C-alpha positions as CSV (number, residue, x, y, z in Angstrom):
1,X,-21.4,-49.3,-27.3
2,X,-20.5,-51.8,-24.5
3,X,-21.1,-51.1,-21.0
4,X,-19.8,-53.4,-18.2
5,X,-22.5,-53.8,-15.4
6,X,-21.2,-54.6,-11.9
7,X,-23.1,-54.6,-8.6
8,X,-22.8,-55.5,-4.9
9,X,-19.0,-55.5,-4.8
10,X,-19.0,-54.9,-1.1
11,X,-15.4,-53.7,-1.0
12,X,-13.5,-52.7,2.1
13,X,-10.1,-53.4,3.4
14,X,-11.5,-55.7,6.1
15,X,-13.5,-57.7,3.7
16,X,-10.6,-59.6,2.1
17,X,-12.4,-62.1,0.1
18,X,-14.9,-59.7,-1.3
19,X,-12.2,-57.3,-2.3
20,X,-10.1,-60.1,-3.9
21,X,-13.1,-61.0,-5.9
22,X,-13.5,-57.4,-7.1
23,X,-9.7,-57.5,-8.4
24,X,-10.3,-60.7,-10.3
25,X,-13.5,-59.3,-11.8
26,X,-11.7,-56.0,-12.6
27,X,-9.0,-57.8,-14.6
28,X,-11.6,-59.7,-16.7
29,X,-13.5,-56.4,-17.3
30,X,-10.5,-54.4,-18.2
31,X,-9.6,-57.3,-20.7
32,X,-12.9,-56.7,-22.5
33,X,-12.1,-53.0,-22.9
34,X,-15.7,-51.7,-22.3
35,X,-16.7,-48.3,-23.2
36,X,-18.3,-47.4,-19.8
37,X,-18.7,-49.1,-16.4
38,X,-22.0,-48.7,-14.5
39,X,-22.0,-49.7,-10.9
40,X,-25.5,-50.7,-9.6
41,X,-24.7,-50.0,-5.9
42,X,-23.4,-51.6,-2.6
43,X,-19.9,-50.6,-3.8
44,X,-18.8,-50.9,-0.1
45,X,-19.4,-53.1,2.9
46,X,-20.7,-50.3,5.1
47,X,-19.8,-46.9,3.6
48,X,-23.1,-45.6,5.2
49,X,-21.6,-46.3,8.7
50,X,-17.9,-45.7,7.9
51,X,-17.4,-43.2,4.9
52,X,-13.6,-44.3,4.9
53,X,-14.7,-47.3,2.9
54,X,-15.7,-45.0,0.1
55,X,-12.0,-44.2,-0.2
56,X,-11.1,-47.9,-0.1
57,X,-13.6,-48.6,-2.7
58,X,-12.5,-45.8,-5.1
59,X,-8.9,-47.1,-4.7
60,X,-10.1,-50.5,-5.8
61,X,-12.0,-49.0,-8.7
62,X,-8.8,-47.5,-10.2
63,X,-8.2,-50.9,-11.9
64,X,-10.7,-49.9,-14.5
65,X,-9.7,-47.4,-17.2
66,X,-13.1,-46.8,-18.7
67,X,-15.4,-43.9,-17.5
68,X,-17.6,-44.9,-14.6
69,X,-21.1,-44.0,-13.4
70,X,-22.7,-45.2,-10.2
71,X,-25.9,-45.3,-8.3
72,X,-26.0,-45.9,-4.4
73,X,-27.0,-48.9,-2.5
74,X,-28.2,-49.5,1.0
75,X,-24.6,-50.4,2.3
76,X,-23.3,-47.2,0.8
77,X,-26.0,-44.8,1.9
78,X,-28.6,-46.3,4.2
79,X,-32.0,-47.8,3.5
80,X,-35.5,-46.7,2.7
81,X,-38.6,-48.0,4.7
82,X,-40.4,-50.9,2.9
83,X,-43.7,-49.2,3.7
84,X,-44.7,-45.9,5.4
85,X,-43.8,-45.7,9.1
86,X,-41.5,-48.7,9.1
87,X,-38.4,-48.5,11.2
88,X,-35.1,-48.5,9.4
89,X,-32.0,-49.4,11.4
90,X,-29.6,-47.4,9.1
91,X,-31.8,-44.7,7.4
92,X,-30.6,-42.3,4.6
93,X,-29.6,-38.8,5.8
94,X,-28.5,-35.7,4.3
95,X,-25.1,-36.3,5.7
96,X,-24.8,-39.6,4.1
97,X,-26.1,-38.2,0.8
98,X,-23.3,-35.7,1.0
99,X,-20.6,-38.2,1.7
100,X,-21.8,-40.2,-1.3
101,X,-21.8,-37.4,-3.6
102,X,-18.2,-36.3,-2.5
103,X,-16.9,-39.8,-3.2
104,X,-18.7,-40.9,-6.2
105,X,-20.5,-38.1,-7.7
106,X,-24.2,-37.6,-8.4
107,X,-26.6,-40.1,-7.1
108,X,-28.8,-39.7,-10.2
109,X,-27.9,-38.9,-13.7
110,X,-28.7,-39.1,-17.4
111,X,-26.6,-39.9,-20.3
112,X,-27.1,-40.4,-24.1
113,X,-25.5,-43.4,-25.7
114,X,-25.9,-45.2,-29.0
115,X,-29.5,-44.1,-29.6
116,X,-30.5,-44.5,-25.8
117,X,-31.3,-42.3,-23.0
118,X,-29.8,-43.9,-19.9
119,X,-31.1,-42.8,-16.5
120,X,-29.6,-43.7,-13.2
121,X,-31.8,-43.2,-9.9
122,X,-31.2,-43.3,-6.3
123,X,-33.5,-46.1,-5.2
124,X,-32.5,-45.6,-1.5
125,X,-34.4,-42.2,-1.5
126,X,-37.9,-43.8,-2.3
127,X,-40.3,-43.4,0.6
128,X,-37.8,-41.4,2.8
129,X,-39.9,-38.1,2.7
130,X,-36.4,-36.3,2.3
131,X,-36.2,-33.2,0.3
132,X,-33.8,-35.0,-2.0
133,X,-36.6,-37.6,-2.8
134,X,-38.9,-34.8,-4.0
135,X,-36.1,-33.2,-5.9
136,X,-35.1,-36.4,-7.8
137,X,-38.7,-37.0,-8.8
138,X,-39.0,-33.5,-10.1
139,X,-35.7,-33.9,-11.9
140,X,-37.0,-37.2,-13.4
141,X,-40.2,-35.7,-14.6
142,X,-38.4,-32.9,-16.5
143,X,-36.0,-35.4,-17.9
144,X,-38.7,-37.7,-19.2
145,X,-40.8,-34.8,-20.5
146,X,-37.8,-34.1,-22.9
147,X,-37.0,-37.7,-23.9
148,X,-37.4,-39.1,-27.3
149,X,-36.4,-42.5,-28.3
150,X,-35.7,-45.6,-26.1
151,X,-34.9,-45.5,-22.5
152,X,-33.0,-47.6,-20.0
153,X,-33.3,-47.3,-16.3
154,X,-30.6,-48.2,-13.7
155,X,-31.1,-48.3,-9.9
156,X,-29.9,-50.4,-7.0
157,X,-33.3,-52.2,-5.9
158,X,-35.6,-54.1,-8.4
159,X,-38.8,-52.4,-8.9
160,X,-40.6,-55.5,-8.0
161,X,-40.6,-59.3,-7.6
162,X,-42.7,-60.4,-10.6
163,X,-45.4,-57.7,-11.5
164,X,-45.9,-54.0,-11.0
165,X,-48.9,-54.6,-8.7
166,X,-47.0,-57.0,-6.3
167,X,-47.9,-55.9,-2.8
168,X,-44.9,-57.5,-1.0
169,X,-43.4,-55.0,1.5
170,X,-39.8,-56.2,1.4
171,X,-36.6,-54.1,1.5
172,X,-35.5,-56.0,-1.6
173,X,-37.8,-53.8,-3.8
174,X,-38.8,-50.3,-4.4
175,X,-41.6,-49.6,-2.0
176,X,-45.1,-49.8,-3.6
177,X,-46.2,-46.2,-3.3
178,X,-43.2,-44.5,-4.7
179,X,-43.0,-47.5,-7.4
180,X,-46.5,-46.4,-8.7
181,X,-45.4,-42.8,-9.0
182,X,-42.4,-43.9,-10.8
183,X,-44.1,-46.3,-13.1
184,X,-46.6,-43.4,-14.0
185,X,-43.8,-41.2,-15.0
186,X,-42.1,-44.0,-17.1
187,X,-45.5,-44.9,-18.8
188,X,-45.0,-42.0,-21.2
189,X,-41.6,-43.1,-22.6
190,X,-40.3,-46.0,-24.6
191,X,-38.8,-47.9,-21.7
192,X,-36.8,-50.9,-22.9
193,X,-35.1,-52.2,-19.8
194,X,-34.6,-51.8,-16.0
195,X,-31.3,-53.0,-14.6
196,X,-30.9,-53.4,-10.8
197,X,-28.7,-55.1,-8.4
198,X,-29.3,-55.7,-4.5
199,X,-30.7,-59.3,-4.8
200,X,-27.4,-61.1,-5.3
201,X,-29.2,-63.2,-8.1
202,X,-29.0,-63.0,-11.9
203,X,-32.5,-62.8,-13.5
204,X,-34.1,-62.0,-16.6
205,X,-37.9,-60.9,-16.4
206,X,-40.1,-59.5,-19.2
207,X,-43.1,-57.6,-18.2
208,X,-45.0,-56.1,-21.2
209,X,-42.4,-54.7,-23.5
210,X,-39.8,-54.1,-20.8
211,X,-37.0,-56.3,-19.7
212,X,-36.0,-56.4,-16.0
213,X,-32.5,-57.5,-15.5
214,X,-31.2,-58.3,-12.0
215,X,-27.3,-58.1,-11.8
216,X,-25.3,-60.6,-9.6
217,X,-22.9,-59.8,-7.0
218,X,-19.2,-59.9,-7.6
219,X,-18.6,-60.6,-3.9
220,X,-20.8,-63.3,-2.6
221,X,-24.1,-65.4,-2.7
222,X,-26.7,-65.7,0.0
223,X,-27.8,-69.3,0.8
224,X,-31.3,-70.4,0.2
225,X,-32.5,-70.7,3.9
226,X,-31.5,-67.2,4.3
227,X,-32.9,-65.6,1.1
228,X,-35.5,-66.9,-1.4
229,X,-34.1,-68.1,-4.7
230,X,-35.8,-66.2,-7.4
231,X,-33.0,-66.0,-10.0
232,X,-29.6,-67.8,-10.5
233,X,-27.3,-67.4,-7.4
234,X,-23.9,-67.0,-9.0
235,X,-21.3,-64.4,-8.6
236,X,-20.4,-62.4,-11.7
237,X,-21.1,-59.3,-13.6
238,X,-22.7,-58.5,-17.2
239,X,-22.0,-56.8,-20.5
240,X,-24.7,-54.7,-22.0
241,X,-24.4,-53.9,-25.7
242,X,-26.4,-51.0,-27.2
243,X,-26.6,-50.6,-30.9
244,X,-28.8,-48.2,-32.7
245,X,-31.7,-48.5,-30.4
246,X,-31.2,-52.1,-29.8
247,X,-29.9,-53.8,-26.6
248,X,-28.4,-57.0,-25.6
249,X,-27.2,-58.3,-22.2
250,X,-24.9,-61.1,-21.5
251,X,-24.1,-62.3,-18.0
252,X,-20.5,-63.1,-17.1
253,X,-20.0,-66.0,-14.5
254,X,-16.3,-66.8,-15.0
255,X,-14.8,-70.0,-13.5
256,X,-12.0,-68.1,-11.8
257,X,-14.3,-66.0,-9.6
258,X,-14.8,-67.7,-6.2
259,X,-18.4,-68.3,-5.2
260,X,-18.1,-67.0,-1.7
261,X,-21.0,-67.7,0.7
262,X,-22.0,-64.8,2.9
263,X,-22.0,-66.9,6.0
264,X,-18.3,-67.6,5.8
265,X,-17.3,-64.0,6.0
266,X,-17.9,-62.5,9.4
267,X,-14.8,-60.4,8.8
268,X,-17.1,-58.2,6.7
269,X,-20.4,-58.7,8.4
270,X,-20.1,-59.9,12.0
271,X,-24.0,-60.5,12.1
272,X,-23.6,-63.5,10.1
273,X,-22.3,-65.4,13.1
274,X,-25.8,-65.5,14.5
275,X,-27.1,-66.7,11.0
276,X,-24.5,-69.5,11.2
277,X,-25.8,-70.7,14.4
278,X,-29.4,-70.8,13.0
279,X,-28.3,-72.7,9.9
280,X,-29.8,-76.1,9.3
281,X,-27.5,-79.1,10.1
């Protein structure tokens, strides 16, 4: 079983370079004939603010013939607070949840493949206090209670930077309180890997017996003076192979995929103009 993993495609009609990158990546993925595609979120530039971008992204995804699953990212759905009471400029709302579901399907899911139980979660709900957050946790508890055999977890945000006890309150990671509850639930199963996007960096991190894998973006990299370098800053995607309870992940960084710099693309994100002005000479 071969699963193509893509993340942070940031597709929209106005984001010409990012969408062009997606079409290059899609042709390369299609040539490998994967059995399944899993998108780790931030499918759109700003589907949270403009649901019309959902349709634009769906049109671009038609380049892939394999079945697809997806979990939402902050640009698709809005963001969660990094700690209780924190202000969020673009919060998750029930209306945005409904718009996501209408376009892309369930925001959390489970499937059985090649001896694994694969679980997708909506990381954007953690810490929001919405009814949907409680419903997802209840669903996950019931799903895990019925689980036997190895488990793989997929969500947009990494669980943590380096260790479960990290106290860094940063929108890059799952907030500490919800993370602790999630890890308590996962402690009762044979968790083999956690795969996330969001950071626009490729990274492998093994904690205990669990491999934490960060997917790169197909769209762009973020320069070091704007974002800490933790993994490898390259555009690309990955192929996950599952075989009778074993897994292997291979990153793909094809030479023909342009290494776009976020700061060069104010057509997608006008706010980067201010970041350009603050860039070191």
